[in-house]
Structures are given as structure tokens and as C-alpha cells.
MDAnalysis code that builds the backbone (N, CA, C; Angstrom):
import MDAnalysis as mda
import numpy as np

u = mda.Universe.empty(351, n_residues=117, atom_resindex=np.repeat(np.arange(117), 3), trajectory=True)
u.add_TopologyAttr("name", ["N", "CA", "C"] * 117)
u.add_TopologyAttr("resid", np.arange(1, 118))
u.add_TopologyAttr("resname", ["UNK", "UNK", "UNK", "UNK", "UNK", "UNK", "UNK", "UNK", "UNK", "UNK", "UNK", "UNK", "UNK", "UNK", "UNK", "UNK", "UNK", "UNK", "UNK", "UNK", "UNK", "UNK", "UNK", "UNK", "UNK", "UNK", "UNK", "UNK", "UNK", "UNK", "UNK", "UNK", "UNK", "UNK", "UNK", "UNK", "UNK", "UNK", "UNK", "UNK", "UNK", "UNK", "UNK", "UNK", "UNK", "UNK", "UNK", "UNK", "UNK", "UNK", "UNK", "UNK", "UNK", "UNK", "UNK", "UNK", "UNK", "UNK", "UNK", "UNK", "UNK", "UNK", "UNK", "UNK", "UNK", "UNK", "UNK", "UNK", "UNK", "UNK", "UNK", "UNK", "UNK", "UNK", "UNK", "UNK", "UNK", "UNK", "UNK", "UNK", "UNK", "UNK", "UNK", "UNK", "UNK", "UNK", "UNK", "UNK", "UNK", "UNK", "UNK", "UNK", "UNK", "UNK", "UNK", "UNK", "UNK", "UNK", "UNK", "UNK", "UNK", "UNK", "UNK", "UNK", "UNK", "UNK", "UNK", "UNK", "UNK", "UNK", "UNK", "UNK", "UNK", "UNK", "UNK", "UNK", "UNK"])
u.atoms.positions = np.array([
    [28.136, 10.621, 13.024],
    [27.136, 10.145, 13.982],
    [25.969, 9.548, 13.194],
    [25.636, 8.305, 13.461],
    [24.542, 7.697, 12.736],
    [23.228, 7.973, 13.454],
    [22.200, 8.164, 12.644],
    [20.894, 8.469, 13.238],
    [20.234, 7.193, 13.755],
    [19.132, 7.373, 14.441],
    [18.443, 6.257, 15.088],
    [17.962, 5.213, 14.073],
    [17.428, 5.662, 12.953],
    [16.934, 4.716, 11.935],
    [18.069, 3.869, 11.390],
    [19.190, 4.502, 11.070],
    [20.336, 3.763, 10.547],
    [20.883, 2.818, 11.619],
    [20.899, 3.241, 12.855],
    [21.358, 2.366, 13.937],
    [20.484, 1.115, 14.023],
    [19.170, 1.278, 13.871],
    [18.267, 0.117, 13.887],
    [18.540, -0.793, 12.693],
    [18.748, -0.209, 11.526],
    [19.057, -1.011, 10.332],
    [20.339, -1.820, 10.542],
    [21.345, -1.193, 11.137],
    [22.611, -1.876, 11.363],
    [22.443, -3.008, 12.374],
    [21.665, -2.766, 13.403],
    [21.398, -3.803, 14.407],
    [20.673, -4.979, 13.756],
    [19.685, -4.686, 12.924],
    [18.934, -5.749, 12.238],
    [19.831, -6.498, 11.250],
    [20.712, -5.778, 10.550],
    [21.646, -6.414, 9.621],
    [22.539, -7.396, 10.380],
    [23.081, -6.966, 11.508],
    [23.961, -7.829, 12.307],
    [23.199, -9.055, 12.805],
    [21.990, -8.849, 13.307],
    [21.191, -9.971, 13.810],
    [20.853, -10.950, 12.685],
    [20.520, -10.429, 11.519],
    [20.199, -11.288, 10.382],
    [21.429, -12.058, 9.915],
    [22.606, -11.452, 9.988],
    [23.843, -12.135, 9.601],
    [24.109, -13.317, 10.530],
    [23.893, -13.118, 11.823],
    [24.087, -14.203, 12.794],
    [23.063, -15.311, 12.545],
    [21.812, -14.923, 12.323],
    [20.754, -15.914, 12.079],
    [21.011, -16.673, 10.781],
    [21.495, -15.992, 9.754],
    [21.807, -16.639, 8.486],
    [22.900, -17.687, 8.680],
    [23.949, -17.315, 9.400],
    [25.047, -18.252, 9.639],
    [24.558, -19.474, 10.418],
    [23.683, -19.264, 11.389],
    [23.135, -20.387, 12.160],
    [22.330, -21.310, 11.250],
    [21.533, -20.719, 10.374],
    [20.738, -21.532, 9.449],
    [21.648, -22.314, 8.504],
    [22.713, -21.692, 8.052],
    [23.665, -22.386, 7.177],
    [24.326, -23.538, 7.934],
    [24.718, -23.290, 9.178],
    [25.345, -24.345, 9.983],
    [24.395, -25.521, 10.183],
    [23.113, -25.225, 10.296],
    [22.105, -26.265, 10.496],
    [21.602, -26.851, 9.176],
    [22.162, -26.343, 8.068],
    [21.784, -26.781, 6.719],
    [20.296, -26.615, 6.455],
    [19.750, -25.539, 6.982],
    [18.333, -25.202, 6.789],
    [18.253, -24.181, 5.657],
    [18.123, -24.685, 4.434],
    [18.155, -23.819, 3.252],
    [16.999, -22.823, 3.220],
    [15.829, -23.233, 3.654],
    [14.684, -22.324, 3.639],
    [14.929, -21.139, 4.566],
    [15.352, -21.425, 5.773],
    [15.603, -20.351, 6.731],
    [16.776, -19.480, 6.279],
    [17.827, -20.099, 5.762],
    [18.971, -19.329, 5.261],
    [18.532, -18.414, 4.118],
    [17.676, -18.912, 3.242],
    [17.166, -18.104, 2.138],
    [16.349, -16.918, 2.618],
    [15.534, -17.138, 3.638],
    [14.744, -16.024, 4.194],
    [15.657, -14.962, 4.796],
    [16.709, -15.407, 5.470],
    [17.637, -14.440, 6.061],
    [18.456, -13.738, 4.983],
    [18.770, -14.434, 3.914],
    [19.466, -13.791, 2.799],
    [18.606, -12.677, 2.217],
    [17.326, -12.961, 2.014],
    [16.415, -11.937, 1.490],
    [16.325, -10.750, 2.444],
    [16.273, -11.043, 3.728],
    [16.204, -9.982, 4.725],
    [17.473, -9.123, 4.680],
    [18.620, -9.772, 4.603],
    [19.892, -9.050, 4.556],
    [19.966, -8.184, 3.304],
    [19.532, -8.708, 2.176],
    [19.549, -7.927, 0.934],
    [18.666, -6.693, 1.050],
    [17.487, -6.856, 1.627],
    [16.593, -5.717, 1.814],
    [17.176, -4.687, 2.764],
    [17.768, -5.162, 3.850],
    [18.404, -4.240, 4.798],
    [19.561, -3.510, 4.141],
    [20.340, -4.224, 3.347],
    [21.448, -3.585, 2.642],
    [20.936, -2.479, 1.715],
    [19.854, -2.751, 0.998],
    [19.288, -1.711, 0.117],
    [18.912, -0.469, 0.917],
    [18.298, -0.676, 2.065],
    [17.916, 0.455, 2.913],
    [19.158, 1.188, 3.428],
    [20.160, 0.440, 3.839],
    [21.404, 1.038, 4.322],
    [22.074, 1.827, 3.199],
    [22.108, 1.260, 1.998],
    [22.746, 1.923, 0.858],
    [22.052, 3.231, 0.509],
    [20.752, 3.288, 0.721],
    [20.011, 4.519, 0.424],
    [20.431, 5.687, 1.304],
    [21.062, 5.399, 2.423],
    [21.510, 6.484, 3.302],
    [22.835, 7.081, 2.837],
    [23.423, 6.508, 1.805],
    [24.634, 7.066, 1.216],
    [25.890, 6.785, 2.023],
    [26.750, 7.781, 2.064],
    [28.050, 7.643, 2.716],
    [27.920, 7.200, 4.169],
    [26.957, 7.738, 4.865],
    [26.772, 7.392, 6.272],
    [26.480, 5.889, 6.434],
    [25.670, 5.338, 5.559],
    [25.367, 3.914, 5.603],
    [26.571, 3.063, 5.262],
    [27.330, 3.480, 4.241],
    [28.536, 2.735, 3.878],
    [29.532, 2.727, 5.030],
    [29.693, 3.853, 5.690],
    [30.615, 3.928, 6.822],
    [30.136, 3.065, 7.988],
    [28.828, 3.042, 8.220],
    [28.283, 2.208, 9.290],
    [28.508, 0.731, 8.979],
    [28.342, 0.358, 7.720],
    [28.576, -1.030, 7.324],
    [30.056, -1.378, 7.480],
    [30.929, -0.461, 7.101],
    [32.363, -0.703, 7.266],
    [32.735, -0.864, 8.734],
    [32.044, -0.165, 9.621],
    [32.324, -0.301, 11.048],
    [32.049, -1.726, 11.518],
    [31.104, -2.416, 10.871],
    [30.794, -3.795, 11.243],
    [31.924, -4.761, 10.879],
    [32.840, -4.333, 10.024],
    [33.982, -5.187, 9.683],
    [34.820, -5.506, 10.920],
    [34.728, -4.645, 11.921],
    [35.505, -4.827, 13.147],
    [34.733, -5.585, 14.220],
    [33.584, -6.126, 13.872],
    [32.766, -6.848, 14.841],
    [33.505, -8.065, 15.400],
    [33.268, -8.349, 16.673],
    [33.811, -9.554, 17.291],
    [33.099, -10.804, 16.775],
    [31.921, -10.628, 16.214],
    [31.167, -11.756, 15.667],
    [31.604, -11.973, 14.222],
    [32.218, -13.116, 13.951],
    [32.714, -13.375, 12.599],
    [31.585, -13.371, 11.580],
    [30.380, -13.780, 12.005],
    [29.238, -13.791, 11.101],
    [28.891, -12.378, 10.636],
    [28.963, -11.438, 11.565],
    [28.647, -10.039, 11.262],
    [29.748, -9.431, 10.409],
    [31.002, -9.623, 10.818],
    [32.127, -9.076, 10.057],
    [32.148, -9.639, 8.641],
    [31.880, -10.943, 8.514],
    [31.892, -11.574, 7.194],
    [30.800, -11.047, 6.280],
    [29.590, -10.928, 6.814],
    [28.490, -10.435, 5.980],
    [28.712, -8.970, 5.616],
    [29.202, -8.189, 6.564],
    [29.510, -6.784, 6.264],
    [30.589, -6.701, 5.189],
    [31.562, -7.610, 5.241],
    [32.618, -7.620, 4.229],
    [32.050, -7.924, 2.854],
    [31.186, -8.916, 2.786],
    [30.578, -9.280, 1.497],
    [29.858, -8.076, 0.899],
    [29.100, -7.354, 1.723],
    [28.324, -6.226, 1.208],
    [29.137, -4.948, 1.089],
    [30.407, -4.979, 1.492],
    [31.286, -3.819, 1.336],
    [32.278, -4.003, 0.196],
    [32.285, -5.164, -0.413],
    [33.266, -5.457, -1.465],
    [33.242, -4.440, -2.597],
    [32.068, -4.006, -2.989],
    [31.953, -3.125, -4.153],
    [32.533, -1.731, -3.924],
    [32.508, -1.231, -2.708],
    [32.989, 0.134, -2.501],
    [34.192, 0.232, -1.577],
    [34.598, -0.841, -0.962],
    [35.823, -0.861, -0.165],
    [36.467, -2.242, -0.273],
    [36.866, -2.601, -1.494],
    [37.355, -3.967, -1.710],
    [38.585, -4.323, -0.889],
    [39.494, -3.390, -0.686],
    [40.715, -3.726, 0.053],
    [40.384, -4.147, 1.479],
    [39.566, -3.349, 2.158],
    [39.201, -3.667, 3.545],
    [38.357, -4.931, 3.617],
    [37.407, -5.057, 2.715],
    [36.515, -6.218, 2.741],
    [37.278, -7.510, 2.447],
    [38.157, -7.478, 1.462],
    [38.941, -8.662, 1.121],
    [39.849, -9.046, 2.287],
    [40.428, -8.057, 2.960],
    [41.292, -8.352, 4.111],
    [40.514, -9.093, 5.195],
    [39.289, -8.671, 5.452],
    [38.459, -9.345, 6.457],
    [38.132, -10.761, 5.999],
    [37.718, -10.913, 4.757],
    [37.375, -12.244, 4.253],
    [38.594, -13.175, 4.250],
    [39.762, -12.652, 3.941],
    [40.976, -13.479, 3.982],
    [41.244, -13.948, 5.420],
    [41.109, -13.038, 6.377],
    [41.311, -13.399, 7.779],
    [40.313, -14.477, 8.194],
    [39.053, -14.282, 7.832],
    [38.018, -15.248, 8.209],
    [38.191, -16.583, 7.497],
    [38.711, -16.557, 6.274],
    [38.864, -17.795, 5.508],
    [39.991, -18.671, 6.052],
    [40.807, -18.126, 6.926],
    [41.892, -18.926, 7.499],
    [41.372, -19.903, 8.557],
    [40.128, -19.720, 8.982],
    [39.542, -20.652, 9.942],
    [39.324, -22.013, 9.319],
    [39.529, -23.038, 10.111],
    [39.387, -24.397, 9.592],
    [38.009, -24.963, 9.905],
    [37.003, -24.117, 9.818],
    [35.631, -24.537, 10.085],
    [34.777, -24.221, 8.866],
    [33.517, -24.526, 8.960],
    [32.605, -24.288, 7.837],
    [32.537, -22.801, 7.493],
    [32.588, -21.953, 8.503],
    [32.538, -20.519, 8.238],
    [33.767, -20.076, 7.438],
    [34.940, -20.611, 7.781],
    [36.154, -20.292, 7.026],
    [36.031, -20.709, 5.575],
    [35.433, -21.870, 5.359],
    [35.208, -22.338, 3.991],
    [34.282, -21.388, 3.249],
    [33.194, -20.957, 3.901],
    [32.254, -20.037, 3.241],
    [32.923, -18.703, 2.933],
    [33.786, -18.225, 3.821],
    [34.516, -16.978, 3.561],
    [35.446, -17.147, 2.361],
    [36.094, -18.307, 2.254],
    [36.979, -18.533, 1.108],
    [36.183, -18.613, -0.197],
    [34.976, -19.177, -0.130],
    [34.124, -19.233, -1.317],
    [33.671, -17.821, -1.724],
    [33.396, -16.985, -0.739],
    [33.025, -15.599, -1.039],
    [34.171, -14.894, -1.752],
    [35.379, -15.098, -1.276],
    [36.552, -14.498, -1.931],
    [36.701, -14.995, -3.362],
    [36.550, -16.283, -3.550],
    [36.675, -16.835, -4.910],
    [35.634, -16.245, -5.844],
    [34.394, -16.148, -5.371],
    [33.337, -15.579, -6.219],
    [33.653, -14.126, -6.564],
    [34.153, -13.370, -5.604],
    [34.503, -11.969, -5.844],
    [35.640, -11.893, -6.865],
    [36.671, -12.697, -6.670],
    [37.825, -12.650, -7.558],
    [37.478, -13.088, -8.981],
    [36.477, -13.947, -9.138],
    [36.027, -14.361, -10.476],
    [35.049, -13.361, -11.085],
    [34.678, -12.317, -10.327],
    [33.772, -11.303, -10.836],
    [32.325, -11.737, -10.884],
    [31.958, -12.688, -10.035],
    [30.592, -13.216, -10.056],
    [29.604, -12.407, -9.217],
    [30.095, -11.468, -8.439],
    [29.190, -10.715, -7.567],
    [29.084, -9.264, -7.993],
    [27.860, -8.816, -8.040],
    [27.558, -7.401, -8.241],
    [26.446, -7.089, -7.275],
    [26.785, -6.664, -6.083],
    [25.807, -6.481, -5.016],
    [25.165, -5.104, -5.000],
    [25.600, -4.225, -5.877],
    [25.004, -2.889, -5.842],
    [23.763, -2.839, -6.698],
])
């Protein structure tokens, strides 16, 4: 059972993921950068809650919103790579800009370019 504070963090993480994707779609680098910073800060707060936070983030992998599932996958790669990679592979099969971004995330992970912890 997640507590109220963690629930708020998860809600904010999901909202920021959607806003980030919208900014990317609109090619608004400044806004996308602000949302990236927000997501990173929220992730740090979520990570501080330990196992409960990691499990809450993993629950977002099942989101109906591809933006939320994708961002949760990116931030879950370090501690649940099998599940996160499976989500990113599914999302990368889309023939849209989001699918391309998911495939780029997979490539960066496979090349060892990401250390999100």
C-alpha cells in the first residue's frame, strides 16, 4: 500500500511524463528540458522511498498512457531491466515519433549510455 506522499509523487511523475512528451512532439526544447528536470527530481524523491517507490514506478509500466509507461520504463531500467526493456520494445514498435524515441531509449540502454541511479 503506497502512502499519500508517494501517491502524489507518482501522480506528478505521470503528469510530467505526459507534459514532456507533448513538449517533445511540439519540438519545444525549453519546455521539454524543464519537464525532464522535474521528472529527474521526482524520480530522486521516489527512489528515496526504497522498495515501495520502485514498486510504484513499476506499476506505471502498465499505464494506458504510452508516455507514462515509457518514462516509467526508462527510470526502471536500472533495477528491473527485463520488464522495462519489454515495455520499451513494445512502445518502439509504433510507427510514430514516440515509437522512435522508445527505440532510441533502448539503443542508449543497450550501449550502456544511461546510469539513472
